[in-house]
C-alpha positions as CSV (number, residue, x, y, z in Angstrom):
1,X,-6.3,46.5,-55.8
2,X,-6.1,43.8,-53.1
3,X,-5.9,44.1,-49.3
4,X,-4.7,41.7,-46.7
5,X,-6.6,40.9,-43.5
6,X,-5.2,42.4,-40.4
7,X,-3.1,39.9,-38.3
8,X,-4.8,38.9,-35.0
9,X,-3.4,40.3,-31.8
10,X,-1.1,38.3,-29.6
11,X,-3.9,38.0,-27.0
12,X,-6.3,36.7,-29.6
13,X,-3.8,34.1,-30.8
14,X,-3.2,33.0,-27.2
15,X,-6.9,32.7,-26.6
16,X,-7.3,30.7,-29.8
17,X,-4.5,28.4,-28.7
18,X,-5.9,27.8,-25.3
19,X,-9.4,27.2,-26.7
20,X,-8.2,24.8,-29.4
21,X,-8.9,21.1,-29.2
22,X,-5.3,20.2,-30.2
23,X,-4.0,22.1,-27.2
24,X,-6.4,20.4,-24.8
25,X,-5.5,16.9,-26.2
26,X,-1.8,17.7,-25.9
27,X,-2.2,18.6,-22.2
28,X,-4.4,15.5,-21.6
29,X,-1.7,13.3,-23.1
30,X,1.0,14.8,-20.8
31,X,-1.2,14.2,-17.8
32,X,-1.8,10.6,-18.9
33,X,2.0,10.1,-19.2
34,X,2.6,11.7,-15.8
35,X,-0.2,9.5,-14.3
36,X,1.5,6.4,-15.7
37,X,4.7,7.4,-14.1
38,X,3.0,8.0,-10.8
39,X,1.4,4.6,-11.0
40,X,4.5,2.6,-12.1
41,X,6.9,4.5,-9.8
42,X,6.0,4.1,-6.1
43,X,5.3,7.5,-4.7
44,X,6.6,9.1,-1.4
45,X,9.1,6.3,-0.7
46,X,12.3,6.9,1.4
47,X,15.1,8.4,-0.8
48,X,17.3,5.5,0.0
49,X,14.9,3.2,-1.8
50,X,15.2,5.3,-5.0
51,X,19.0,5.4,-4.7
52,X,19.1,1.6,-4.5
53,X,16.8,1.3,-7.5
54,X,18.2,4.0,-9.9
55,X,21.6,4.9,-8.5
56,X,22.7,8.2,-7.0
57,X,22.7,10.3,-10.2
58,X,19.4,9.3,-11.7
59,X,17.7,9.2,-8.3
60,X,18.7,12.9,-7.8
61,X,17.6,13.8,-11.4
62,X,14.2,12.1,-10.9
63,X,13.9,13.8,-7.6
64,X,14.5,17.2,-9.1
65,X,11.7,16.5,-11.7
66,X,9.4,15.6,-8.9
67,X,8.7,12.1,-10.1
68,X,8.5,10.7,-6.6
69,X,5.5,13.0,-5.8
70,X,4.0,13.5,-9.3
71,X,0.5,14.4,-8.3
72,X,1.6,17.3,-6.0
73,X,4.4,18.8,-8.1
74,X,4.0,22.4,-9.3
75,X,4.3,21.4,-13.0
76,X,1.6,18.8,-12.7
77,X,-0.8,21.3,-11.1
78,X,0.1,23.9,-13.7
79,X,-0.8,21.5,-16.5
80,X,-4.1,20.7,-14.7
81,X,-4.8,24.4,-14.5
82,X,-4.1,24.9,-18.2
83,X,-6.3,21.9,-19.0
84,X,-9.2,23.4,-17.0
85,X,-8.8,26.7,-18.7
86,X,-8.5,25.2,-22.1
87,X,-11.6,23.0,-21.7
88,X,-13.5,25.8,-20.1
89,X,-12.7,28.1,-23.1
90,X,-13.8,25.3,-25.5
91,X,-17.1,25.1,-23.6
92,X,-17.5,28.8,-23.5
93,X,-16.8,29.2,-27.2
94,X,-19.0,26.3,-28.4
95,X,-21.9,26.4,-25.9
96,X,-23.6,29.4,-27.5
97,X,-23.5,27.8,-30.9
98,X,-24.8,24.5,-29.5
99,X,-27.7,26.2,-27.7
100,X,-28.5,28.2,-30.8
101,X,-28.4,25.1,-32.9
102,X,-30.7,23.3,-30.4
103,X,-33.3,25.9,-31.1
104,X,-32.8,25.9,-34.8
105,X,-34.7,23.5,-37.1
106,X,-33.2,25.1,-40.2
107,X,-36.5,25.4,-41.8
108,X,-35.3,28.2,-44.0
109,X,-33.2,26.0,-46.4
110,X,-34.0,26.2,-50.1
111,X,-36.0,23.4,-51.6
112,X,-33.4,23.1,-54.4
113,X,-30.7,22.2,-51.8
114,X,-32.5,19.0,-50.8
115,X,-31.3,17.4,-54.0
116,X,-27.7,17.6,-52.8
117,X,-28.2,15.3,-49.8
118,X,-27.2,11.6,-49.9
119,X,-30.5,10.4,-48.6
120,X,-33.3,11.9,-50.7
121,X,-36.5,11.0,-52.4
122,X,-39.4,12.5,-54.4
123,X,-42.9,11.5,-54.9
124,X,-46.5,12.6,-55.2
125,X,-49.3,12.3,-52.7
126,X,-53.0,12.1,-53.7
127,X,-53.8,15.0,-51.3
128,X,-53.7,18.8,-51.5
129,X,-50.8,20.5,-49.7
130,X,-52.8,21.3,-46.6
131,X,-54.0,17.7,-46.2
132,X,-50.5,16.4,-47.0
133,X,-49.0,18.6,-44.3
134,X,-51.4,17.2,-41.7
135,X,-50.7,13.6,-42.8
136,X,-46.9,14.0,-42.9
137,X,-46.9,15.9,-39.6
138,X,-48.8,13.0,-37.9
139,X,-46.4,10.5,-39.4
140,X,-43.3,12.3,-38.2
141,X,-44.7,12.7,-34.7
142,X,-45.5,9.0,-34.6
143,X,-41.9,8.2,-35.5
144,X,-40.4,10.4,-32.8
145,X,-39.5,13.5,-34.9
146,X,-40.0,17.1,-33.7
147,X,-40.9,19.4,-36.6
148,X,-41.4,23.0,-37.4
149,X,-43.3,24.3,-40.5
150,X,-42.6,27.2,-42.7
151,X,-45.2,28.3,-45.3
152,X,-44.0,29.9,-48.4
153,X,-45.6,31.3,-51.5
154,X,-44.7,28.3,-53.6
155,X,-45.0,25.5,-51.0
156,X,-44.6,24.3,-47.4
157,X,-41.2,23.4,-45.8
158,X,-41.3,20.9,-42.9
159,X,-38.0,20.8,-40.9
160,X,-37.7,18.0,-38.4
161,X,-35.0,16.7,-36.1
162,X,-34.3,13.8,-33.8
163,X,-31.4,13.1,-31.4
164,X,-30.6,16.6,-30.2
165,X,-29.1,15.1,-27.0
166,X,-26.0,14.3,-29.0
167,X,-24.9,17.9,-28.7
168,X,-25.8,18.0,-25.0
169,X,-23.4,15.0,-24.6
170,X,-20.6,17.2,-25.9
171,X,-21.2,19.8,-23.3
172,X,-21.7,17.2,-20.6
173,X,-18.4,15.3,-21.4
174,X,-16.3,18.5,-21.5
175,X,-18.0,19.9,-18.4
176,X,-17.2,16.7,-16.6
177,X,-13.5,17.1,-17.2
178,X,-13.5,20.5,-15.7
179,X,-15.5,19.4,-12.6
180,X,-13.4,16.3,-12.0
181,X,-10.1,18.3,-12.3
182,X,-11.3,21.1,-10.1
183,X,-12.6,18.6,-7.5
184,X,-9.3,16.7,-7.6
185,X,-7.4,19.9,-7.0
186,X,-9.7,21.0,-4.1
187,X,-9.2,17.6,-2.4
188,X,-5.4,17.4,-3.0
189,X,-2.3,18.7,-1.3
190,X,-2.5,22.0,-3.3
191,X,-5.3,23.3,-1.0
192,X,-3.3,22.3,2.1
193,X,-0.2,24.2,0.8
194,X,-2.4,27.2,0.0
195,X,-3.8,27.1,3.6
196,X,-0.3,26.9,5.0
197,X,0.7,29.9,2.9
198,X,-2.3,31.9,3.9
199,X,-1.9,31.1,7.6
200,X,1.9,31.3,7.6
201,X,2.5,27.7,8.7
202,X,5.6,25.6,8.1
203,X,6.2,21.9,7.5
204,X,7.5,19.8,10.4
205,X,10.3,17.4,9.5
206,X,11.4,16.2,13.0
207,X,10.0,13.5,15.2
208,X,8.4,13.3,18.6
209,X,4.9,13.4,20.2
210,X,2.1,15.3,18.5
211,X,1.5,17.4,21.6
212,X,5.1,18.6,21.5
213,X,4.9,20.1,18.0
214,X,4.7,23.9,18.0
215,X,1.8,26.0,16.7
216,X,3.6,27.2,13.6
217,X,3.2,23.6,12.3
218,X,-0.5,23.4,13.0
219,X,-3.4,24.5,10.7
220,X,-6.6,25.9,12.1
221,X,-9.9,23.9,12.2
222,X,-11.4,26.1,9.5
223,X,-9.2,24.6,6.8
224,X,-11.7,23.9,3.9
225,X,-9.9,20.8,2.5
226,X,-7.7,18.2,4.1
227,X,-7.2,14.4,4.5
228,X,-5.1,13.2,7.4
229,X,-4.7,10.3,9.9
230,X,-5.6,10.3,13.6
231,X,-4.2,7.6,15.9
232,X,-6.3,7.2,19.1
233,X,-5.5,4.6,21.8
234,X,-8.3,2.9,23.7
235,X,-9.9,5.0,26.5
236,X,-8.1,8.1,25.1
237,X,-9.2,11.0,22.9
238,X,-7.5,13.0,20.2
239,X,-8.4,16.1,18.2
240,X,-5.4,16.5,15.9
241,X,-4.8,14.9,12.5
242,X,-1.5,14.4,10.9
243,X,-1.3,15.5,7.2
244,X,1.5,13.9,5.3
245,X,3.2,15.9,2.6
246,X,6.2,14.9,0.4
247,X,8.7,16.9,2.5
248,X,7.2,16.6,6.0
249,X,4.0,16.7,7.9
250,X,1.7,19.4,9.2
251,X,-0.9,19.1,12.0
252,X,-4.5,19.8,11.5
253,X,-6.8,20.8,14.3
254,X,-10.2,19.1,14.2
255,X,-13.4,20.9,15.3
256,X,-14.1,18.0,17.6
257,X,-12.3,15.2,19.6
258,X,-12.5,11.5,18.9
259,X,-12.5,9.2,21.8
260,X,-11.9,5.4,21.3
261,X,-14.1,3.4,23.7
262,X,-13.2,0.0,22.3
263,X,-11.4,-1.5,19.3
264,X,-13.0,-4.8,18.1
265,X,-11.4,-7.3,15.8
266,X,-12.7,-10.6,14.6
267,X,-10.4,-13.4,13.5
268,X,-10.6,-16.4,11.2
269,X,-9.9,-19.8,12.8
270,X,-6.4,-19.5,11.4
271,X,-5.8,-16.3,13.4
272,X,-6.0,-14.0,10.4
273,X,-8.0,-10.8,11.0
274,X,-11.5,-11.0,9.4
275,X,-12.9,-7.6,10.3
276,X,-12.3,-4.7,12.7
277,X,-14.3,-1.8,13.9
278,X,-14.1,1.0,16.5
279,X,-16.6,2.2,19.0
280,X,-16.0,5.9,19.3
281,X,-17.4,9.0,21.0
282,X,-17.3,12.4,19.2
283,X,-16.9,15.2,21.7
284,X,-18.1,18.4,19.9
285,X,-18.2,21.2,22.4
286,X,-20.9,20.3,24.9
287,X,-22.4,17.6,22.7
288,X,-21.5,13.9,22.8
289,X,-22.2,11.5,19.9
290,X,-21.5,7.8,20.1
291,X,-20.9,5.9,16.8
292,X,-19.2,2.8,15.3
293,X,-16.7,3.2,12.5
294,X,-16.2,0.1,10.3
295,X,-14.2,-0.6,7.2
296,X,-16.0,1.0,4.2
297,X,-18.6,2.4,6.6
298,X,-17.4,5.9,7.7
299,X,-19.1,8.2,10.2
300,X,-20.0,11.7,8.9
301,X,-20.0,14.5,11.4
302,X,-20.5,18.1,10.3
303,X,-19.1,17.5,6.9
304,X,-16.1,15.6,8.1
305,X,-15.8,11.9,7.2
306,X,-14.2,9.5,9.7
307,X,-12.9,6.3,8.1
308,X,-11.5,3.2,9.7
309,X,-8.0,3.1,8.2
310,X,-6.0,0.6,10.2
311,X,-5.0,-0.3,13.8
312,X,-1.8,-0.3,15.7
313,X,-0.4,-0.6,19.2
314,X,-1.6,2.1,21.5
315,X,1.2,1.8,24.2
316,X,0.8,-1.7,25.6
317,X,2.5,-2.4,28.9
318,X,5.3,-5.1,28.7
319,X,6.8,-7.1,31.4
320,X,10.3,-7.9,30.2
321,X,13.3,-9.9,31.4
322,X,16.9,-9.1,30.3
323,X,18.9,-12.4,30.0
324,X,22.7,-11.9,29.7
325,X,24.2,-14.5,27.4
326,X,27.8,-14.5,28.7
327,X,26.8,-14.7,32.4
328,X,25.1,-12.7,35.2
329,X,21.7,-12.4,36.7
330,X,18.6,-11.8,34.8
331,X,16.9,-8.4,35.3
332,X,13.2,-7.9,35.1
333,X,11.7,-4.5,34.2
334,X,8.6,-3.0,32.8
335,X,8.2,-1.0,29.6
336,X,5.6,0.5,27.3
337,X,5.4,0.3,23.6
338,X,6.6,3.5,22.1
339,X,9.0,4.4,25.0
340,X,12.8,4.5,25.2
341,X,15.1,3.1,27.9
342,X,18.8,3.5,28.5
343,X,20.8,0.3,28.7
344,X,24.4,1.3,29.3
345,X,25.7,3.0,26.1
346,X,22.7,1.8,24.1
347,X,19.1,3.0,23.9
348,X,16.3,0.5,23.9
349,X,13.3,1.5,21.8
350,X,10.2,-0.6,22.3
351,X,8.5,-0.6,18.9
352,X,5.5,-3.0,19.0
353,X,3.6,-5.9,20.3
354,X,1.8,-8.5,18.2
355,X,-0.5,-10.7,20.2
356,X,-1.3,-12.9,17.2
357,X,1.3,-14.2,14.7
358,X,-0.1,-16.4,12.0
359,X,2.7,-18.5,10.4
360,X,2.8,-21.3,7.9
361,X,3.6,-24.5,9.9
362,X,3.3,-27.0,7.1
363,X,6.1,-29.5,6.7
364,X,6.7,-30.6,3.1
365,X,9.1,-33.3,4.1
366,X,12.2,-31.5,2.9
367,X,13.7,-31.7,6.3
368,X,15.8,-28.6,6.3
369,X,19.0,-29.2,8.2
370,X,20.1,-26.2,10.2
371,X,23.9,-26.0,10.1
372,X,26.0,-24.1,12.5
373,X,26.1,-21.0,10.3
374,X,27.0,-17.5,11.1
375,X,23.9,-15.6,12.1
376,X,25.3,-12.5,10.5
377,X,25.5,-14.0,7.0
378,X,22.8,-16.7,6.7
379,X,19.1,-15.9,6.9
380,X,17.9,-18.4,9.6
381,X,14.4,-17.8,8.2
382,X,15.5,-19.9,5.3
383,X,16.3,-22.8,7.6
384,X,12.7,-22.6,8.8
385,X,11.3,-22.3,5.3
386,X,9.0,-25.3,5.6
387,X,7.7,-23.9,9.0
388,X,7.6,-20.2,9.2
389,X,5.3,-18.3,6.8
390,X,7.3,-15.1,7.2
391,X,10.4,-16.8,5.9
392,X,8.7,-19.3,3.5
393,X,9.8,-18.5,-0.1
394,X,9.5,-22.0,-1.6
395,X,6.6,-23.7,0.3
396,X,4.0,-25.6,-1.7
397,X,1.8,-26.6,1.3
398,X,0.3,-24.3,3.9
399,X,-0.9,-24.8,7.4
400,X,-1.6,-21.5,9.0
401,X,-1.4,-21.4,12.8
402,X,-1.2,-18.8,15.5
403,X,2.2,-19.2,17.2
404,X,1.6,-16.7,19.9
405,X,2.7,-13.2,20.9
406,X,5.9,-11.5,19.9
407,X,7.4,-8.0,20.5
408,X,9.8,-5.9,18.5
409,X,12.4,-3.5,19.7
410,X,15.5,-1.6,18.5
411,X,18.9,-1.2,20.1
412,X,20.5,2.1,19.1
413,X,24.1,2.9,19.8
414,X,25.7,6.3,20.6
415,X,26.2,7.0,16.9
416,X,22.5,6.6,16.2
417,X,22.8,3.3,14.3
418,X,20.0,0.9,15.2
419,X,19.5,-2.8,14.8
420,X,16.0,-4.3,15.0
421,X,14.9,-7.4,17.0
422,X,11.8,-9.5,17.0
423,X,11.3,-12.1,19.8
424,X,8.5,-14.6,20.3
425,X,7.1,-15.1,23.8
426,X,6.4,-18.8,23.8
427,X,8.3,-21.7,22.1
428,X,7.3,-22.8,18.6
429,X,7.4,-26.4,17.6
430,X,9.8,-26.8,14.6
431,X,10.9,-30.2,13.3
432,X,9.6,-31.9,16.5
433,X,11.5,-29.6,18.8
434,X,10.0,-26.7,20.7
435,X,12.2,-23.7,20.3
436,X,12.3,-20.0,21.3
437,X,12.8,-17.7,18.3
438,X,14.8,-14.5,18.5
439,X,14.9,-12.5,15.3
440,X,17.3,-9.8,14.2
441,X,17.9,-7.7,11.1
442,X,20.2,-4.8,10.3
443,X,17.9,-2.8,8.1
444,X,14.1,-2.7,7.5
445,X,14.7,-3.9,3.9
446,X,16.0,-7.3,5.2
447,X,14.1,-10.3,6.5
448,X,14.5,-11.3,10.1
449,X,17.2,-13.9,10.8
450,X,16.1,-16.2,13.6
451,X,18.1,-17.7,16.4
452,X,16.5,-21.0,17.5
453,X,17.0,-21.8,21.2
454,X,15.5,-25.2,22.3
455,X,13.1,-25.2,25.2
456,X,14.1,-27.4,28.2
457,X,12.0,-30.1,29.8
458,X,9.9,-27.4,31.5
459,X,9.2,-25.6,28.3
460,X,11.4,-22.7,29.4
461,X,14.6,-21.0,28.1
462,X,16.4,-21.5,31.4
463,X,18.1,-24.8,30.4
464,X,19.6,-23.4,27.2
465,X,20.6,-20.2,28.9
466,X,22.5,-22.1,31.7
467,X,24.4,-24.0,29.0
468,X,25.2,-20.8,27.1
469,X,26.5,-19.1,30.2
470,X,28.5,-22.2,31.3
471,X,30.2,-22.2,27.9
472,X,31.6,-18.8,28.8
473,X,33.1,-20.1,32.1
474,X,36.7,-21.4,31.6
475,X,36.6,-23.4,34.9
476,X,33.4,-25.2,33.9
477,X,34.8,-25.9,30.4
478,X,37.8,-27.5,31.9
479,X,35.7,-29.6,34.3
480,X,33.4,-30.7,31.4
481,X,36.5,-31.7,29.3
482,X,37.8,-33.7,32.3
483,X,34.5,-35.4,32.9
484,X,34.2,-36.3,29.2
485,X,37.7,-37.6,29.0
486,X,37.1,-39.9,32.0
487,X,33.7,-41.2,30.6
488,X,35.1,-41.7,27.1
489,X,38.4,-43.4,28.0
490,X,38.2,-47.1,27.0
491,X,38.5,-49.5,29.9
492,X,42.1,-50.7,30.4
493,X,43.6,-47.6,28.5
494,X,43.9,-44.9,31.2
495,X,46.8,-43.4,29.3
496,X,44.4,-42.0,26.8
497,X,42.6,-39.8,29.3
498,X,45.0,-36.8,29.3
499,X,45.0,-36.7,25.5
500,X,41.2,-36.9,25.3
501,X,40.9,-34.1,28.0
502,X,43.3,-31.9,26.1
503,X,41.4,-32.4,22.8
504,X,38.1,-31.7,24.6
505,X,39.5,-28.6,26.1
506,X,40.7,-27.4,22.7
507,X,37.3,-28.1,21.1
508,X,35.4,-26.3,23.8
509,X,37.8,-23.3,23.7
510,X,37.5,-23.0,20.0
511,X,33.7,-23.4,20.1
512,X,33.3,-20.8,22.9
513,X,35.3,-18.2,21.0
514,X,37.9,-17.9,23.8
515,X,40.7,-18.8,21.4
516,X,39.7,-16.2,18.7
517,X,42.3,-13.8,17.7
518,X,41.8,-10.2,16.4
519,X,41.1,-10.4,12.7
520,X,39.7,-13.9,12.7
521,X,36.5,-14.1,10.7
522,X,35.3,-17.0,12.8
523,X,34.9,-15.8,16.3
524,X,33.7,-19.2,17.7
525,X,31.1,-21.9,17.2
526,X,31.2,-24.4,14.4
527,X,32.8,-22.0,12.0
528,X,35.8,-21.8,14.4
529,X,36.2,-25.5,14.3
530,X,35.9,-25.6,10.6
531,X,38.6,-22.8,10.3
532,X,40.9,-24.8,12.7
533,X,40.6,-28.0,10.6
534,X,41.2,-26.2,7.3
535,X,44.2,-24.4,8.7
536,X,45.9,-27.0,10.8
537,X,44.8,-30.4,9.4
538,X,46.1,-31.9,6.2
539,X,43.4,-32.2,3.6
540,X,43.3,-36.1,3.4
541,X,42.8,-36.2,7.2
542,X,40.1,-33.6,7.4
543,X,37.0,-35.8,7.1
544,X,38.2,-38.2,9.8
545,X,39.3,-35.4,12.1
546,X,36.1,-33.5,11.6
547,X,34.0,-36.5,12.7
548,X,36.1,-37.2,15.7
549,X,36.2,-33.5,16.8
550,X,32.4,-33.1,16.5
551,X,31.9,-36.3,18.5
552,X,34.2,-35.0,21.2
553,X,32.5,-31.5,21.1
554,X,29.0,-33.0,21.5
555,X,30.1,-35.2,24.4
556,X,31.9,-32.3,26.1
557,X,28.9,-30.0,25.7
558,X,26.7,-32.7,27.3
559,X,29.0,-32.9,30.3
560,X,28.9,-29.1,30.4
561,X,25.1,-29.2,30.5
562,X,25.2,-31.7,33.4
563,X,27.6,-29.6,35.4
564,X,25.5,-26.5,34.8
565,X,22.5,-28.3,36.1
566,X,24.3,-29.5,39.2
567,X,25.5,-26.0,39.9
568,X,21.9,-24.8,39.7
569,X,20.8,-27.4,42.2
570,X,19.1,-29.6,39.6
571,X,19.5,-33.4,39.1
572,X,21.5,-34.7,36.2
573,X,19.5,-35.0,32.9
574,X,18.4,-38.4,31.8
575,X,20.1,-39.8,28.8
576,X,17.1,-40.2,26.5
577,X,15.5,-39.0,23.3
578,X,14.3,-35.7,24.7
579,X,17.7,-34.8,26.1
580,X,19.4,-35.9,22.9
581,X,17.1,-33.7,20.8
582,X,17.7,-30.8,23.2
583,X,21.5,-31.2,22.9
584,X,21.4,-31.5,19.1
585,X,19.5,-28.2,18.7
586,X,21.6,-26.6,21.5
587,X,24.9,-27.2,19.7
588,X,23.5,-25.4,16.6
589,X,21.9,-22.5,18.5
590,X,25.0,-22.1,20.8
591,X,27.1,-21.7,17.6
592,X,24.7,-19.1,16.2
593,X,24.4,-17.3,19.5
594,X,28.1,-16.4,19.4
595,X,27.3,-14.2,16.4
596,X,24.1,-12.7,17.9
597,X,24.7,-8.9,17.7
598,X,23.7,-8.2,21.3
599,X,25.2,-9.3,24.7
600,X,21.7,-10.1,26.0
601,X,18.3,-11.5,25.1
602,X,15.0,-9.7,25.9
603,X,12.2,-12.1,26.8
604,X,8.6,-11.2,27.0
605,X,7.1,-12.5,30.3
606,X,3.7,-10.7,30.2
607,X,1.8,-7.8,28.7
608,X,-1.3,-5.7,29.0
609,X,-2.4,-4.9,25.5
610,X,-3.6,-1.4,24.6
611,X,-5.1,-1.1,21.1
612,X,-5.1,2.0,19.0
613,X,-7.3,2.8,15.9
614,X,-6.0,4.8,13.0
615,X,-8.7,6.9,11.5
616,X,-8.6,8.8,8.3
617,X,-10.4,12.1,8.7
618,X,-11.3,14.0,5.5
619,X,-13.0,17.2,4.6
620,X,-13.5,16.9,0.8
621,X,-15.4,19.7,-0.8
622,X,-14.4,18.5,-4.2
623,X,-16.0,15.1,-3.7
624,X,-19.4,16.4,-4.8
625,X,-17.9,17.9,-7.9
626,X,-16.1,14.7,-8.8
627,X,-19.2,12.6,-8.4
628,X,-21.2,15.1,-10.5
629,X,-18.4,15.1,-13.1
630,X,-18.5,11.3,-13.2
631,X,-22.2,11.3,-13.8
632,X,-21.9,13.9,-16.5
633,X,-19.0,12.0,-18.1
634,X,-21.1,8.8,-18.3
635,X,-24.1,10.8,-19.7
636,X,-21.9,12.7,-22.2
637,X,-20.0,9.7,-23.5
638,X,-23.2,7.6,-24.0
639,X,-25.0,10.6,-25.6
640,X,-22.1,11.2,-28.1
641,X,-21.6,7.5,-28.9
642,X,-25.1,6.1,-28.9
643,X,-27.3,9.1,-29.9
644,X,-27.1,10.4,-33.5
645,X,-28.5,13.7,-34.4
646,X,-30.6,13.5,-37.6
647,X,-32.4,16.2,-39.6
648,X,-35.2,15.8,-42.0
649,X,-36.7,18.2,-44.5
650,X,-39.9,17.6,-46.4
651,X,-40.9,20.1,-49.1
652,X,-44.6,20.1,-50.1
653,X,-45.5,21.9,-53.4
654,X,-48.8,22.1,-55.4
655,X,-49.0,19.7,-58.2
656,X,-50.6,20.2,-61.7
657,X,-53.6,18.3,-60.2
658,X,-55.2,20.5,-57.5
659,X,-56.1,17.3,-55.6
660,X,-52.5,16.1,-55.3
661,X,-49.2,17.4,-54.0
662,X,-45.6,17.0,-55.0
663,X,-43.3,15.9,-52.1
664,X,-39.6,16.0,-51.9
665,X,-37.7,14.8,-48.8
666,X,-34.0,14.6,-47.6
667,X,-32.2,13.5,-44.5
668,X,-28.8,14.3,-43.0
669,X,-26.9,12.9,-39.9
670,X,-23.9,13.9,-37.8
671,X,-22.4,10.5,-38.5
672,X,-23.0,8.3,-41.5
673,X,-23.8,4.7,-40.8
674,X,-25.7,1.8,-42.5
675,X,-28.7,2.3,-40.2
676,X,-29.3,5.8,-41.7
677,X,-30.2,4.2,-45.0
678,X,-32.6,1.8,-43.3
679,X,-34.2,4.6,-41.3
680,X,-34.6,6.8,-44.3
681,X,-36.2,3.9,-46.3
682,X,-38.7,3.5,-43.5
683,X,-39.5,7.2,-43.4
684,X,-39.8,7.3,-47.2
685,X,-42.3,4.4,-47.1
686,X,-44.3,6.1,-44.3
687,X,-44.3,9.6,-45.8
688,X,-44.7,8.9,-49.5
689,X,-46.7,5.7,-49.0
690,X,-45.0,4.1,-51.9
691,X,-46.0,6.9,-54.3
692,X,-42.4,7.7,-55.2
């Protein structure tokens, strides 16, 4: 009669599954795959970036799966939790056996079983069993073996072992996985979310000043684990950190305030930052502690680490001048970085000030020729490719140079659409001509397109601006056309003057954009002249007409420049190399300026810089666990790979001769390798003394 074993309960089967090595390896493989995704796919980017990369459908699918914030998704944390449980159960199940095995020398084995081992030997020693025991014991001790003796009626069994740390390595390696995972969870967003749930706090998804955010979005100072950023301007103090989460931010009250006394930055001769540090004062109740925070040298205060993360503008004061392009008086006003001003139907947002701009000013001799292109369509940075590092995509040579301060701002319309601008304060020498640079881009994903405006003989923008405003004045255009016609009429042919004047007026009108009609793609500038020639001039005549028309345009603009100077009370410009270079660049920049997407330029006249340090403040209770886990992992891996557990048995039995003993020995190892045979041969020679 046979009987079947009872089937294990569901709880027992679940426990066996969780404690199995296959289950742990499966979970670890999934975590590795998720980590690869989190490394390859940039995390926490704006949704628009993912839509551009994957398309609307897959971007939404990947978002639902949480692939944009892999390490803080619920499924990833659940897998981590199961891996911790699985590894802990493995340790709990095997630890008692390992500890019991560490205490066991297995001296109770039968002497007959020694014959079944791969490494075995038999011999006879010229000593009685008691003397043989003493000699063998001394030999094993000398070779690093720990032994235990069991006396039996028919002989003596010596059980020895070496390399017991191999099993300790197993426990250390598995324990390290548990400690590292727990430490990682303690220092991650999971603890912040748990604290928000316990304190009833909500994520903040809006914008504005930190002081204006309501208490329901602020965690208490007792939060056990967090990592956030604190921005502190010079001579100010802050006691609130911003914790960034995938769907918004939450504020974290600090148990102290950080005051920034001074931000210090050192530069290389090229102007590149070499190092930066912050002199701070920590205000903790009635105590005051001064310290210096450097990169990779944090300050620790009551368990909180303060790291130097980066630096930014802390609200610098700017002296600005608004220059109307079409005509009108310049208006000077003051602003502060981070503030907003109303300009008619638009809002001016002052974004930043850069006191040092390091650009590549090398000239490889390619001599890029700036054409009168539409600033909306052509990246003017490409024209400056051999000069500006920010727009240099094909440079082979580099000559880094600080080109002076610049400031950035946005103009936002009533619909909320914004366009970004970046203007340099002083002229930059490009291709032998000093020019002011005014950058513009429609989206942050684009490079700035630069409008190049030549500096006048005084190194100012006033000369170009006078010419730009004069171009918009019909009376001055007519006067310039008349003056050009008179100067260009050949002696003895006065009948040509009216025709030259009419042609010059037509060229200036087309160039100024005054003749543009609704729907025309070319609103003025050189593109308008090109459109006129392609539309109204037969193809065989186009090269000749283009050359004549450009000559008339250049001459008319020069006369316009002279008239603008006379109206401003200045003497006429000398006809020389400097004036010729100024006019050549002016023709191109005037053409581009007609497509500049703002009716005015903002020029930086002065500033009072205010620096701000960005500190990362972290309370990381899991850091100690991670470090301990890393040490255990190293110890465990080395113990398992480089330490072999070996066991040796020596059986001593009386021989037929009372003065001798029969000795049988055998050795086993956790991993078989060629050195086992070498080691056993050495032991055999030492123990049996070649009496085998």
